[in-house]
C-alpha positions as YAML, in Angstrom:
chain: A
units: angstrom
residues:
- id: 1
  name: MET
  ca: [-12.52, -6.75, -3.97]
- id: 2
  name: ALA
  ca: [-15.37, -5.43, -1.88]
- id: 3
  name: CYS
  ca: [-13.34, -3.44, 0.62]
- id: 4
  name: VAL
  ca: [-15.57, -2.27, 3.45]
- id: 5
  name: LEU
  ca: [-14.43, 1.21, 4.45]
- id: 6
  name: LYS
  ca: [-17.34, 1.96, 6.74]
- id: 7
  name: GLU
  ca: [-19.84, -0.41, 8.31]
- id: 8
  name: ARG
  ca: [-23.51, 0.57, 8.12]
- id: 9
  name: THR
  ca: [-25.51, 1.28, 11.25]
- id: 10
  name: SER
  ca: [-29.22, 1.64, 11.93]
- id: 11
  name: THR
  ca: [-28.92, 5.38, 11.21]
- id: 12
  name: ASP
  ca: [-26.03, 5.66, 8.77]
- id: 13
  name: LYS
  ca: [-25.03, 4.10, 5.45]
- id: 14
  name: GLY
  ca: [-21.79, 2.20, 5.11]
- id: 15
  name: VAL
  ca: [-19.17, 2.54, 2.35]
- id: 16
  name: ILE
  ca: [-18.01, -0.37, 0.20]
- id: 17
  name: VAL
  ca: [-15.50, -0.30, -2.67]
- id: 18
  name: LEU
  ca: [-15.47, -2.69, -5.63]
- id: 19
  name: THR
  ca: [-12.73, -3.20, -8.21]
- id: 20
  name: SER
  ca: [-13.37, -3.20, -11.94]
- id: 21
  name: ASN
  ca: [-13.07, -7.01, -11.83]
- id: 22
  name: ASP
  ca: [-15.93, -7.12, -9.31]
- id: 23
  name: ILE
  ca: [-18.01, -4.72, -11.41]
- id: 24
  name: LYS
  ca: [-18.06, -7.27, -14.23]
- id: 25
  name: LEU
  ca: [-19.94, -9.57, -11.84]
- id: 26
  name: ALA
  ca: [-22.10, -6.83, -10.36]
- id: 27
  name: VAL
  ca: [-23.57, -5.77, -13.72]
- id: 28
  name: LYS
  ca: [-24.89, -9.25, -14.51]
- id: 29
  name: ILE
  ca: [-28.65, -9.23, -14.80]
- id: 30
  name: GLU
  ca: [-29.00, -11.93, -12.14]
- id: 31
  name: ASN
  ca: [-27.30, -9.62, -9.61]
- id: 32
  name: GLU
  ca: [-29.55, -6.61, -10.26]
- id: 33
  name: ASN
  ca: [-31.68, -7.06, -7.13]
- id: 34
  name: LEU
  ca: [-28.59, -7.72, -5.03]
- id: 35
  name: ILE
  ca: [-27.04, -4.42, -6.11]
- id: 36
  name: GLN
  ca: [-30.28, -2.55, -5.51]
- id: 37
  name: ASN
  ca: [-30.39, -3.88, -1.96]
- id: 38
  name: LEU
  ca: [-26.72, -3.02, -1.45]
- id: 39
  name: ARG
  ca: [-27.36, 0.59, -2.48]
- id: 40
  name: LYS
  ca: [-30.00, 0.95, 0.21]
- id: 41
  name: SER
  ca: [-27.36, 0.35, 2.91]
- id: 42
  name: TYR
  ca: [-24.03, 1.30, 1.32]
- id: 43
  name: ILE
  ca: [-22.37, 4.01, -0.72]
- id: 44
  name: ILE
  ca: [-20.57, 2.17, -3.54]
- id: 45
  name: GLY
  ca: [-17.08, 3.15, -4.69]
- id: 46
  name: LEU
  ca: [-15.08, 1.79, -7.62]
- id: 47
  name: HIS
  ca: [-11.30, 1.25, -7.77]
- id: 48
  name: TYR
  ca: [-10.07, 0.38, -11.25]
- id: 49
  name: ASN
  ca: [-7.56, -2.44, -11.72]
- id: 50
  name: TRP
  ca: [-5.70, -0.62, -14.49]
- id: 51
  name: PHE
  ca: [-4.96, 2.96, -15.50]
- id: 52
  name: PRO
  ca: [-5.72, 5.04, -17.49]
- id: 53
  name: VAL
  ca: [-9.46, 4.34, -17.30]
- id: 54
  name: ASP
  ca: [-11.42, 4.13, -20.54]
- id: 55
  name: VAL
  ca: [-14.45, 2.14, -19.33]
- id: 56
  name: LYS
  ca: [-17.57, 4.02, -18.26]
- id: 57
  name: PRO
  ca: [-18.59, 3.14, -14.69]
- id: 58
  name: PRO
  ca: [-22.11, 1.73, -14.20]
- id: 59
  name: ALA
  ca: [-24.79, 4.07, -12.87]
- id: 60
  name: PHE
  ca: [-25.02, 2.38, -9.45]
- id: 61
  name: VAL
  ca: [-21.45, 3.48, -8.58]
- id: 62
  name: ASP
  ca: [-21.41, 6.58, -6.34]
- id: 63
  name: PHE
  ca: [-17.73, 7.49, -6.52]
- id: 64
  name: ILE
  ca: [-14.51, 6.46, -8.27]
- id: 65
  name: PHE
  ca: [-10.90, 6.14, -7.12]
- id: 66
  name: CYS
  ca: [-9.01, 7.68, -10.03]
- id: 67
  name: PRO
  ca: [-6.84, 10.73, -10.73]
- id: 68
  name: SER
  ca: [-8.93, 12.94, -13.00]
- id: 69
  name: HIS
  ca: [-6.28, 13.07, -15.75]
- id: 70
  name: GLU
  ca: [-6.34, 9.25, -15.89]
- id: 71
  name: LEU
  ca: [-10.12, 9.15, -16.28]
- id: 72
  name: LYS
  ca: [-10.66, 8.96, -20.02]
- id: 73
  name: ALA
  ca: [-14.16, 7.49, -19.86]
- id: 74
  name: GLU
  ca: [-17.38, 9.46, -19.49]
- id: 75
  name: THR
  ca: [-18.98, 9.28, -16.05]
- id: 76
  name: HIS
  ca: [-22.53, 9.82, -14.87]
- id: 77
  name: LYS
  ca: [-23.17, 13.38, -13.76]
- id: 78
  name: GLU
  ca: [-23.75, 12.57, -10.09]
- id: 79
  name: GLN
  ca: [-20.67, 10.37, -9.68]
- id: 80
  name: LYS
  ca: [-17.83, 11.82, -7.58]
- id: 81
  name: VAL
  ca: [-14.11, 11.29, -8.22]
- id: 82
  name: PHE
  ca: [-11.57, 10.74, -5.43]
- id: 83
  name: GLU
  ca: [-8.18, 11.67, -6.86]
- id: 84
  name: TYR
  ca: [-6.17, 8.88, -5.22]
- id: 85
  name: THR
  ca: [-5.65, 5.13, -5.68]
- id: 86
  name: ALA
  ca: [-4.31, 2.20, -3.64]
- id: 87
  name: GLN
  ca: [-0.83, 3.61, -4.34]
- id: 88
  name: ASN
  ca: [-1.57, 6.58, -2.08]
- id: 89
  name: PHE
  ca: [-2.02, 4.62, 1.16]
- id: 90
  name: VAL
  ca: [1.53, 3.59, 2.06]
- id: 91
  name: PRO
  ca: [1.64, 2.29, 5.67]
- id: 92
  name: THR
  ca: [3.94, 4.00, 8.15]
- id: 93
  name: ILE
  ca: [6.09, 0.85, 8.35]
- id: 94
  name: PHE
  ca: [7.71, 1.94, 5.06]
- id: 95
  name: GLU
  ca: [8.76, 5.38, 6.33]
- id: 96
  name: LYS
  ca: [12.51, 5.89, 6.34]
- id: 97
  name: LYS
  ca: [13.78, 6.57, 9.87]
- id: 98
  name: GLY
  ca: [17.00, 8.38, 9.10]
- id: 99
  name: ASN
  ca: [20.21, 7.56, 7.32]
- id: 100
  name: GLU
  ca: [19.78, 3.79, 6.97]
- id: 101
  name: GLU
  ca: [22.75, 1.97, 5.49]
- id: 102
  name: ARG
  ca: [21.68, 1.05, 1.97]
- id: 103
  name: SER
  ca: [23.62, -2.10, 1.15]
- id: 104
  name: TRP
  ca: [21.75, -3.09, -2.04]
- id: 105
  name: ASP
  ca: [22.49, -1.01, -5.15]
- id: 106
  name: PHE
  ca: [19.33, -2.07, -6.98]
- id: 107
  name: ILE
  ca: [16.12, -3.77, -5.89]
- id: 108
  name: ILE
  ca: [13.42, -5.23, -8.15]
- id: 109
  name: LEU
  ca: [10.02, -6.39, -6.88]
- id: 110
  name: ALA
  ca: [8.04, -8.05, -9.66]
- id: 111
  name: ARG
  ca: [5.66, -10.98, -9.91]
- id: 112
  name: ASP
  ca: [6.46, -13.66, -12.46]
- id: 113
  name: VAL
  ca: [3.91, -12.39, -14.97]
- id: 114
  name: GLU
  ca: [4.34, -11.17, -18.54]
- id: 115
  name: PHE
  ca: [3.68, -7.43, -18.12]
- id: 116
  name: LYS
  ca: [6.35, -7.09, -15.41]
- id: 117
  name: ASN
  ca: [9.01, -7.53, -18.13]
- id: 118
  name: ASN
  ca: [11.29, -9.73, -16.01]
- id: 119
  name: TYR
  ca: [13.37, -11.13, -18.88]
- id: 120
  name: PHE
  ca: [14.08, -7.58, -19.97]
- id: 121
  name: ALA
  ca: [15.06, -6.78, -16.37]
- id: 122
  name: LEU
  ca: [17.74, -9.49, -16.41]
- id: 123
  name: ASP
  ca: [18.96, -8.37, -19.85]
- id: 124
  name: THR
  ca: [19.24, -4.79, -18.60]
- id: 125
  name: ILE
  ca: [21.32, -5.77, -15.58]
- id: 126
  name: ARG
  ca: [23.54, -7.82, -17.89]
- id: 127
  name: ALA
  ca: [23.97, -4.80, -20.17]
- id: 128
  name: TYR
  ca: [24.73, -2.60, -17.14]
- id: 129
  name: ILE
  ca: [27.57, -4.92, -16.13]
- id: 130
  name: ASP
  ca: [28.95, -5.01, -19.66]
- id: 131
  name: THR
  ca: [28.65, -1.24, -20.11]
- id: 132
  name: PHE
  ca: [30.18, -0.06, -16.83]
- id: 133
  name: ASN
  ca: [32.40, -3.06, -16.08]
- id: 134
  name: VAL
  ca: [31.08, -3.38, -12.54]
- id: 135
  name: ILE
  ca: [28.89, -5.96, -10.80]
- id: 136
  name: PRO
  ca: [26.24, -4.16, -8.73]
- id: 137
  name: LYS
  ca: [24.54, -5.66, -5.69]
- id: 138
  name: VAL
  ca: [21.05, -6.56, -6.89]
- id: 139
  name: LEU
  ca: [18.11, -8.04, -5.01]
- id: 140
  name: PHE
  ca: [15.36, -9.38, -7.28]
- id: 141
  name: LEU
  ca: [12.25, -10.61, -5.41]
- id: 142
  name: MET
  ca: [9.87, -12.51, -7.71]
- id: 143
  name: PRO
  ca: [6.68, -14.12, -6.34]
- id: 144
  name: LYS
  ca: [5.53, -16.93, -8.64]
- id: 145
  name: PRO
  ca: [1.87, -17.83, -9.27]
- id: 146
  name: LYS
  ca: [0.80, -21.46, -9.30]
- id: 147
  name: LEU
  ca: [-0.57, -21.94, -12.80]
- id: 148
  name: SER
  ca: [-3.07, -24.50, -13.99]
- id: 149
  name: ILE
  ca: [-2.06, -26.96, -16.70]
- id: 150
  name: VAL
  ca: [-4.00, -24.92, -19.27]
- id: 151
  name: GLU
  ca: [-2.26, -21.69, -18.21]
- id: 152
  name: LYS
  ca: [1.17, -23.34, -18.38]
- id: 153
  name: LEU
  ca: [0.43, -24.67, -21.87]
- id: 154
  name: ARG
  ca: [-0.79, -21.26, -23.04]
- id: 155
  name: ASN
  ca: [2.37, -19.55, -21.74]
- id: 156
  name: PHE
  ca: [4.58, -22.20, -23.29]
- id: 157
  name: ILE
  ca: [2.98, -21.76, -26.71]
- id: 158
  name: PHE
  ca: [3.17, -17.98, -26.44]
- id: 159
  name: LYS
  ca: [6.90, -18.08, -25.73]
- id: 160
  name: LEU
  ca: [7.54, -20.56, -28.54]
- id: 161
  name: ILE
  ca: [5.77, -18.27, -31.00]
- id: 162
  name: ASN
  ca: [7.61, -15.22, -29.65]
- id: 163
  name: PRO
  ca: [11.10, -16.52, -28.79]
- id: 164
  name: GLY
  ca: [12.80, -13.12, -28.80]
- id: 165
  name: ILE
  ca: [10.06, -11.05, -27.21]
- id: 166
  name: HIS
  ca: [11.88, -10.62, -23.90]
- id: 167
  name: SER
  ca: [15.40, -9.81, -25.01]
- id: 168
  name: LEU
  ca: [16.73, -6.70, -26.73]
- id: 169
  name: TYR
  ca: [20.38, -7.65, -26.30]
- id: 170
  name: SER
  ca: [20.32, -10.87, -28.39]
- id: 171
  name: LYS
  ca: [21.01, -12.93, -25.29]
- id: 172
  name: SER
  ca: [17.97, -15.20, -25.30]
- id: 173
  name: HIS
  ca: [17.12, -18.28, -27.29]
- id: 174
  name: ILE
  ca: [14.09, -20.59, -27.28]
- id: 175
  name: LYS
  ca: [15.50, -23.07, -24.77]
- id: 176
  name: THR
  ca: [16.11, -20.56, -21.99]
- id: 177
  name: ILE
  ca: [12.93, -18.57, -22.67]
- id: 178
  name: THR
  ca: [10.68, -21.60, -22.42]
- id: 179
  name: HIS
  ca: [12.39, -22.70, -19.19]
- id: 180
  name: GLY
  ca: [11.31, -19.55, -17.37]
- id: 181
  name: VAL
  ca: [12.88, -16.56, -15.64]
- id: 182
  name: SER
  ca: [14.83, -18.57, -13.05]
- id: 183
  name: LYS
  ca: [16.64, -20.64, -15.70]
- id: 184
  name: TYR
  ca: [17.21, -17.53, -17.77]
- id: 185
  name: PHE
  ca: [18.80, -15.90, -14.71]
- id: 186
  name: GLU
  ca: [21.31, -18.76, -14.45]
- id: 187
  name: HIS
  ca: [21.99, -18.52, -18.18]
- id: 188
  name: THR
  ca: [22.52, -14.75, -18.07]
- id: 189
  name: PHE
  ca: [24.95, -14.40, -15.14]
- id: 190
  name: THR
  ca: [28.08, -16.27, -14.17]
- id: 191
  name: GLN
  ca: [28.44, -18.04, -10.85]
- id: 192
  name: GLU
  ca: [30.72, -15.24, -9.66]
- id: 193
  name: GLU
  ca: [28.18, -12.58, -10.68]
- id: 194
  name: ARG
  ca: [25.39, -14.43, -8.91]
- id: 195
  name: LYS
  ca: [27.22, -13.91, -5.61]
- id: 196
  name: ARG
  ca: [26.20, -10.24, -5.86]
- id: 197
  name: ILE
  ca: [23.02, -10.57, -7.95]
- id: 198
  name: LYS
  ca: [20.31, -12.49, -6.10]
- id: 199
  name: LEU
  ca: [17.03, -13.73, -7.56]
- id: 200
  name: ILE
  ca: [14.65, -14.95, -4.87]
- id: 201
  name: ASP
  ca: [11.56, -16.60, -6.31]
- id: 202
  name: SER
  ca: [8.86, -18.50, -4.46]
- id: 203
  name: TYR
  ca: [5.34, -19.86, -4.81]
- id: 204
  name: THR
  ca: [4.75, -19.24, -1.10]
- id: 205
  name: ASN
  ca: [1.97, -16.78, -0.21]
- id: 206
  name: TYR
  ca: [1.69, -15.43, -3.75]
- id: 207
  name: PRO
  ca: [1.71, -12.51, -4.43]
- id: 208
  name: PHE
  ca: [3.01, -11.43, -0.99]
- id: 209
  name: MET
  ca: [6.05, -13.64, -0.47]
- id: 210
  name: PHE
  ca: [7.18, -11.36, 2.38]
- id: 211
  name: GLU
  ca: [5.23, -9.53, 5.06]
- id: 212
  name: ARG
  ca: [5.21, -5.77, 4.60]
- id: 213
  name: GLU
  ca: [7.47, -5.33, 7.63]
- id: 214
  name: ASP
  ca: [10.14, -7.42, 5.88]
- id: 215
  name: LEU
  ca: [9.53, -5.76, 2.53]
- id: 216
  name: SER
  ca: [9.99, -2.35, 4.12]
- id: 217
  name: LEU
  ca: [13.41, -3.40, 5.42]
- id: 218
  name: PHE
  ca: [14.51, -4.49, 1.94]
- id: 219
  name: LEU
  ca: [13.44, -1.15, 0.48]
- id: 220
  name: LYS
  ca: [14.93, 0.96, 3.26]
- id: 221
  name: HIS
  ca: [18.27, -0.77, 2.72]
- id: 222
  name: SER
  ca: [18.28, -0.37, -1.08]
- id: 223
  name: LYS
  ca: [19.50, 2.63, -3.04]
- id: 224
  name: VAL
  ca: [17.53, 2.35, -6.29]
- id: 225
  name: TYR
  ca: [14.23, 0.66, -7.14]
- id: 226
  name: LEU
  ca: [13.97, -0.54, -10.75]
- id: 227
  name: HIS
  ca: [10.54, -0.76, -12.41]
- id: 228
  name: PHE
  ca: [10.74, -2.49, -15.81]
- id: 229
  name: SER
  ca: [7.08, -2.73, -16.78]
- id: 230
  name: LYS
  ca: [6.18, -0.51, -19.73]
- id: 231
  name: SER
  ca: [2.44, -0.62, -19.08]
- id: 232
  name: GLU
  ca: [1.92, -0.58, -15.30]
- id: 233
  name: SER
  ca: [1.73, 3.02, -14.08]
- id: 234
  name: ARG
  ca: [0.45, 2.86, -10.49]
- id: 235
  name: GLY
  ca: [2.05, -0.12, -8.78]
- id: 236
  name: ARG
  ca: [2.08, 0.01, -4.99]
- id: 237
  name: ASN
  ca: [5.75, -0.97, -4.85]
- id: 238
  name: ILE
  ca: [6.67, 2.31, -6.53]
- id: 239
  name: SER
  ca: [5.19, 4.40, -3.74]
- id: 240
  name: TYR
  ca: [6.54, 1.98, -1.10]
- id: 241
  name: ALA
  ca: [10.04, 2.54, -2.51]
- id: 242
  name: LEU
  ca: [9.76, 6.33, -2.62]
- id: 243
  name: VAL
  ca: [8.46, 6.60, 0.94]
- id: 244
  name: ALA
  ca: [11.27, 4.29, 2.05]
- id: 245
  name: GLY
  ca: [13.78, 6.74, 0.54]
- id: 246
  name: ALA
  ca: [14.84, 4.76, -2.52]
- id: 247
  name: ILE
  ca: [15.27, 6.38, -5.94]
- id: 248
  name: VAL
  ca: [12.99, 5.02, -8.69]
- id: 249
  name: VAL
  ca: [14.03, 4.35, -12.29]
- id: 250
  name: GLY
  ca: [11.21, 3.51, -14.67]
- id: 251
  name: PHE
  ca: [9.59, 4.30, -17.99]
- id: 252
  name: GLU
  ca: [7.62, 7.43, -18.80]
- id: 253
  name: GLN
  ca: [4.17, 6.04, -17.94]
- id: 254
  name: LEU
  ca: [5.14, 6.41, -14.25]
- id: 255
  name: GLU
  ca: [5.60, 10.16, -14.54]
- id: 256
  name: ASP
  ca: [1.99, 11.14, -13.89]
- id: 257
  name: SER
  ca: [1.84, 9.14, -10.65]
- id: 258
  name: ILE
  ca: [4.89, 10.80, -9.06]
- id: 259
  name: PRO
  ca: [4.81, 14.41, -7.81]
- id: 260
  name: MET
  ca: [6.95, 16.77, -9.89]
- id: 261
  name: GLU
  ca: [8.81, 17.86, -6.76]
- id: 262
  name: LEU
  ca: [10.18, 14.32, -6.32]
- id: 263
  name: THR
  ca: [11.21, 14.13, -9.98]
- id: 264
  name: LEU
  ca: [12.99, 17.47, -9.82]
- id: 265
  name: GLY
  ca: [14.66, 16.37, -6.58]
- id: 266
  name: GLY
  ca: [16.17, 13.28, -8.20]
- id: 267
  name: TYR
  ca: [13.87, 10.66, -6.74]
- id: 268
  name: PHE
  ca: [12.51, 9.58, -10.12]
- id: 269
  name: PHE
  ca: [14.48, 9.04, -13.32]
- id: 270
  name: LYS
  ca: [12.36, 8.64, -16.46]
- id: 271
  name: ALA
  ca: [13.67, 6.32, -19.17]
- id: 272
  name: LEU
  ca: [12.57, 7.19, -22.70]
- id: 273
  name: ASN
  ca: [13.85, 3.95, -24.19]
- id: 274
  name: ASP
  ca: [15.59, 0.69, -23.27]
- id: 275
  name: LEU
  ca: [19.16, 1.91, -23.65]
- id: 276
  name: ASP
  ca: [18.36, 5.09, -21.74]
- id: 277
  name: PHE
  ca: [17.32, 2.89, -18.79]
- id: 278
  name: ILE
  ca: [20.86, 1.51, -18.36]
- id: 279
  name: HIS
  ca: [22.47, 4.94, -18.14]
- id: 280
  name: LEU
  ca: [19.80, 6.25, -15.77]
- id: 281
  name: MET
  ca: [20.55, 3.32, -13.45]
- id: 282
  name: GLU
  ca: [24.11, 4.58, -13.16]
- id: 283
  name: LYS
  ca: [22.98, 8.18, -12.74]
- id: 284
  name: ALA
  ca: [20.55, 7.22, -9.97]
- id: 285
  name: LEU
  ca: [23.20, 5.12, -8.24]
- id: 286
  name: SER
  ca: [25.53, 8.12, -8.26]
- id: 287
  name: ASN
  ca: [22.83, 9.81, -6.15]
- id: 288
  name: ILE
  ca: [22.75, 12.87, -8.39]
- id: 289
  name: ARG
  ca: [20.18, 15.15, -6.78]
- id: 290
  name: GLY
  ca: [18.26, 18.05, -8.19]
- id: 291
  name: GLU
  ca: [16.31, 20.60, -6.19]
- id: 292
  name: PRO
  ca: [15.96, 20.03, -2.42]
- id: 293
  name: VAL
  ca: [12.90, 17.99, -1.53]
- id: 294
  name: GLN
  ca: [10.74, 18.78, 1.48]
- id: 295
  name: ASP
  ca: [9.51, 15.84, 3.52]
- id: 296
  name: SER
  ca: [5.94, 16.97, 2.81]
- id: 297
  name: ALA
  ca: [6.42, 16.00, -0.86]
- id: 298
  name: PHE
  ca: [6.01, 12.38, 0.19]
- id: 299
  name: ASN
  ca: [2.57, 13.11, 1.70]
- id: 300
  name: HIS
  ca: [1.13, 12.31, -1.72]
- id: 301
  name: PHE
  ca: [1.66, 8.64, -0.84]
- id: 302
  name: ARG
  ca: [1.26, 8.55, 2.95]
- id: 303
  name: GLU
  ca: [-1.54, 6.63, 4.61]
- id: 304
  name: LEU
  ca: [-1.57, 9.00, 7.61]
- id: 305
  name: VAL
  ca: [-2.31, 11.94, 5.31]
- id: 306
  name: ASN
  ca: [-4.65, 10.37, 2.75]
- id: 307
  name: VAL
  ca: [-6.90, 8.28, 4.99]
- id: 308
  name: PRO
  ca: [-8.38, 11.43, 6.61]
- id: 309
  name: ARG
  ca: [-8.79, 12.90, 3.11]
- id: 310
  name: LEU
  ca: [-10.77, 9.84, 2.05]
- id: 311
  name: ILE
  ca: [-13.00, 9.95, 5.11]
- id: 312
  name: ASN
  ca: [-13.66, 13.68, 4.68]
- id: 313
  name: PHE
  ca: [-14.40, 13.15, 0.98]
- id: 314
  name: CYS
  ca: [-17.06, 10.56, 1.79]
- id: 315
  name: MET
  ca: [-18.54, 12.51, 4.70]
- id: 316
  name: GLU
  ca: [-18.85, 15.71, 2.68]
- id: 317
  name: ASN
  ca: [-20.20, 14.17, -0.52]
- id: 318
  name: PHE
  ca: [-22.59, 11.61, 0.99]
- id: 319
  name: LYS
  ca: [-23.58, 13.19, 4.31]
- id: 320
  name: LEU
  ca: [-22.08, 10.41, 6.44]
- id: 321
  name: SER
  ca: [-21.03, 10.49, 10.07]
- id: 322
  name: ASN
  ca: [-17.45, 10.06, 11.26]
- id: 323
  name: GLU
  ca: [-18.28, 6.80, 13.05]
- id: 324
  name: ASN
  ca: [-17.48, 3.15, 12.25]
- id: 325
  name: TRP
  ca: [-14.72, 3.70, 9.69]
- id: 326
  name: ASN
  ca: [-12.09, 1.00, 9.21]
- id: 327
  name: THR
  ca: [-9.24, 2.30, 7.10]
- id: 328
  name: SER
  ca: [-6.36, -0.03, 7.97]
- id: 329
  name: ASN
  ca: [-4.45, -1.87, 5.21]
- id: 330
  name: LEU
  ca: [-6.10, 0.15, 2.45]
- id: 331
  name: ASP
  ca: [-3.03, -0.16, 0.26]
- id: 332
  name: ILE
  ca: [-3.88, -3.85, -0.13]
- id: 333
  name: ARG
  ca: [-7.61, -4.00, 0.52]
- id: 334
  name: ILE
  ca: [-8.85, -1.49, -2.04]
- id: 335
  name: ALA
  ca: [-7.02, -3.41, -4.78]
- id: 336
  name: TRP
  ca: [-7.73, -7.05, -3.95]
- id: 337
  name: ASN
  ca: [-10.31, -9.18, -5.72]
- id: 338
  name: LEU
  ca: [-13.09, -11.56, -4.84]
- id: 339
  name: GLN
  ca: [-12.72, -15.20, -5.93]
- id: 340
  name: SER
  ca: [-8.95, -14.81, -5.89]
- id: 341
  name: ARG
  ca: [-6.98, -18.04, -5.72]
- id: 342
  name: ASP
  ca: [-4.28, -16.38, -3.64]
- id: 343
  name: ILE
  ca: [-4.03, -14.06, -0.66]
- id: 344
  name: ASN
  ca: [-4.57, -11.00, -2.85]
- id: 345
  name: GLY
  ca: [-8.26, -11.14, -2.07]
- id: 346
  name: LEU
  ca: [-11.15, -13.08, -0.63]
- id: 347
  name: ASP
  ca: [-11.87, -16.68, -1.55]
- id: 348
  name: THR
  ca: [-15.60, -16.21, -2.01]
- id: 349
  name: THR
  ca: [-18.02, -15.39, -4.80]
- id: 350
  name: PHE
  ca: [-19.30, -11.89, -5.41]
- id: 351
  name: GLU
  ca: [-22.87, -12.93, -4.70]
- id: 352
  name: SER
  ca: [-22.14, -14.69, -1.41]
- id: 353
  name: PHE
  ca: [-19.96, -11.86, -0.13]
- id: 354
  name: ILE
  ca: [-22.56, -9.16, -0.80]
- id: 355
  name: LYS
  ca: [-25.24, -11.30, 0.86]
- id: 356
  name: LYS
  ca: [-22.95, -11.71, 3.86]
- id: 357
  name: ILE
  ca: [-22.47, -7.94, 4.07]
- id: 358
  name: LEU
  ca: [-26.20, -7.29, 3.91]
- id: 359
  name: ASN
  ca: [-26.99, -9.93, 6.52]
- id: 360
  name: ARG
  ca: [-24.48, -8.68, 9.09]
- id: 361
  name: ASN
  ca: [-25.87, -7.75, 12.46]
- id: 362
  name: ILE
  ca: [-25.18, -4.15, 13.30]
- id: 363
  name: ASP
  ca: [-25.18, -4.51, 17.08]
- id: 364
  name: SER
  ca: [-22.42, -2.82, 19.07]
- id: 365
  name: GLY
  ca: [-20.60, -6.08, 19.75]
- id: 366
  name: TYR
  ca: [-20.11, -6.77, 16.07]
- id: 367
  name: LEU
  ca: [-19.06, -3.20, 15.33]
- id: 368
  name: TYR
  ca: [-16.41, -3.42, 18.04]
- id: 369
  name: SER
  ca: [-14.91, -6.48, 16.36]
- id: 370
  name: TYR
  ca: [-15.13, -4.81, 12.97]
- id: 371
  name: LEU
  ca: [-13.40, -1.61, 14.04]
- id: 372
  name: ASN
  ca: [-10.54, -3.57, 15.61]
- id: 373
  name: SER
  ca: [-9.97, -5.87, 12.64]
- id: 374
  name: GLY
  ca: [-7.15, -5.39, 10.18]
- id: 375
  name: TYR
  ca: [-9.19, -7.12, 7.47]
- id: 376
  name: PRO
  ca: [-12.88, -6.62, 8.34]
- id: 377
  name: GLU
  ca: [-14.06, -8.28, 5.12]
- id: 378
  name: GLU
  ca: [-12.96, -11.61, 6.58]
- id: 379
  name: LEU
  ca: [-15.23, -11.32, 9.63]
...
């Protein structure tokens, strides 16, 4: 990812953050000199792509983005741990403004990838209709990746071998599974039901089919956010939804990423199993609240609160100045990857990007451009 938090100057080191995908490239023997040169000018942070973390960080990493209870791997003694992740930098655009009219009962934001559990999502909505004899208003936004021929063939074979892997309600069969989520959606719901249940899928601008301003409007006008993945624990959409005032229903792996105050206040409903999920959807929709929640409880996710914490963390631990920080769009930037084929990162190699960083002029004119850029890595 190589997110540049702070640009170096002639008197001060900069701060750069790599993802665990980037680290795989950084540890190659042919990049050893490159990393040594980078360390002379930059403090190096590491943001893992998946949690919990069970991979020991390399010795050249100075600090790690990871809640301590999620850090299962041994670290080097001098490495510092910053207790937050990309999930904790929700832009102010997602903040609820008041009592917005919430016209959608349920909203789902999930890429068309296996671990998002999208077939199960459709089965669960079907079961909800059959159980409660009501058709909820559902908005399902599903960005679709453009796969290579090899990737398409691999997915096709996987689904042929595992024809019932997605469905727990005996709804699926090989034909619909191999035709993809969109066809399965048409198979699962009647034409009348699809007037209230909308699946919007698109290859455009994967994985961000909508700008965050538009996404914030969808969330602020939805009552309940449904998270069907059983493995993903720190998705950004979860914190976006909570800050926007939506209730979240998901499986138990989400529990550690959500403050207890929000759970007790009825903002998070934890499903212990698949059938439990259906009944919690109804409970959440009934807006059953627990203990009163103070607005400060959402600070755990707010960019305005956690950006200063990050800067102070770096200044205190690495003796840096408070100059030349660029902390905009951190929710996206500290989780994107180099050599990405989509807009979730930078279309460049690890080696060429680091060389570009090291060769940057540090004159005042460049720094002015850097500090006023939303995505300084693209300069």
